[in-house]
N, C-alpha and C positions, 0 to 999 in steps of 0.2 A: 361535528365531523373532525376527525383527527387530521392535522396537517402533516404531510410527510415531505422530506427533502432527501436528496441523495448526495453522496460524497464518493469520489473515486480516487483511490490511492494505489500506487505501485511501489513496492518495497522489497523486491526480490521475489522469491518463490511465494506464490499466492497461498499455498498451504499454511505458511507461517503467519500470514497476515489476518487470517480469519478469527482465530480464537480471542485475541486481545479485544477486538471490537465486539464480537458476538457476546462476550461476557459483560458488556457494559450496559447499564440501564438506559433505556431510550432507543436502543437499536432494535429495529424491526426485522431486518434481514441483512445478511452479508453473503454476497454471491462472488465466487471466484470466476475470473474471465480474462478476456483479452481486449486491449484497446490501443489506440494510437497508430494503427497500421493502415495499409492500403488494400488488403484482401478482405472481401466480405465473408463473414462467417468462417473464420479460420479454425482449423483443428489444432490440437496440441502439437501434433507432429509437425505441422506447417510452422507454427510459432517457434518451436524448438530448432527449426532449420535456419532461423535468423534471416529469412528472406521475405517476411511479410511486413516487417516494421512494427509489429505488435509488441506490447509489453504485458506481462502477467500483472493483473491488478485485482483489487476487490472493489465491488460496488456496494456501498453501504446505504441502506434506506434507514432513516432515523426520524425520530419525533423531536423537532427543535424546541418543543416546550419542555422536554426532559433533559436533552443534551444539546449543547450548541455545536455549531460547525467548528468554532475555535477550539473547543475541548477535543473534538475528533482529530484536529490537526495536531494537537499536543500528544494524543495517544499515538498517532502516526509516527511522529519524530522518535518516540521512545521504542519503536520496533525496528528502526533502521540505522544504518551508518550514513549520515547525511554528507559525508566527505568522500564517498565512493560513487563516482558517476557511471561506472561501467559494470554494475552488478551489485549484489549484496552477498557478502560472506562467501560461501563456496559456489554460489550461483553467479556465473559470469556472462556478460554479453548484453546487448541491447534489450533483449526480452526480460531482463531482470533489473533494468535501471530504475533508480528511485525518482518518482514523479508524483506531484500532486496535480491531478487533473481537475480544473475548476469548472463549475457549471454556471457561474454568474460573475458579474463584476464584484459583487459583495464577497463571494468566496475568494476571488483573486486578492482582494484587499486584505482579508483576514490571513490568507496563506502567505502573502508577501510580508506583512507585518510580523508574523510569527517567524518566518525565515530570517528576517533582519534582526529580530530580538535574539534568535539563536546565534547568529553570526557575531553580534555584539557582546554576547554573554562570555565569550572567551572559553567556553566549555571544550572546544576543539582547537587543536593547533593548526589544523588544515582548514581551507575554505569550505563553506557549506555549498555543495554543488547540486543538490536536489533541484530538479527543474520544476517550474510551475507552468503548466500548459493548459490551453483550452480543452475541455472534455471533447472527446470524439465518440463515434459509435462504440458501444460496449457490447461485446458478445460473450454470453455466459459460456464457461468451459463445460466440457463433457461432464455428465453426471458423476462419474467416479472421482472427479476433482472436488465436488461439492462436499463440505463437511469432512474433508479428508482426515483431519486430525482425530475425528471421532471414529471413523471407519478403520483407520490404520494407525493406531496410537504408537506402535513401535517405530514405524517408518517416519512418522511425524517427529518423534523424539530424536531419531537419528538426524533428521534435517536440522533440527534446532541445535544439535551438538556440532554442526558444521561451522560454528563460529558466532552465530547470532546470539545464542544464550549468554555466552561469555562476554561478548561485546556489550550487551544490554546491562549486564551486572556491573561491568567496569565503568561504563559511561553514563548510564541513566539511573542508577540506583541512589544517586546522591540527592 
């Protein structure tokens, strides 16, 4: 029987966070959704109002015999600006903040070690401000948000051009 684990990452607009993980061997599913807030089963409109405390995130189900949680954290870093606490690229506010939501003490240890290594690498002039927080209930987003980049390639491309793509090229292609 295949063992499965989950990882939850917030890195700005969840539309942009799906593809890099979904294309990785060992990934079983990537679901866009909301987590970290105080309203059960929030809608997109509620989350966008910045009154629920939720953050847009992706929940990744993966096979740890194929890809490790550590490898997923490394993929996560390369999709984000870890120096921007109040959003990512053109997406601003709490609902777009960068967070690694950990499901276990082991995930916390891996995430914290990875964050420390990134801080010590000198790759960024500013501090690494991505939070590491305990996982909270995760609510899948509405169907139209799932696989958005496949259903709406032009809109997804426009979202990428809002600064994410250029930042990744400048900071992570080394």
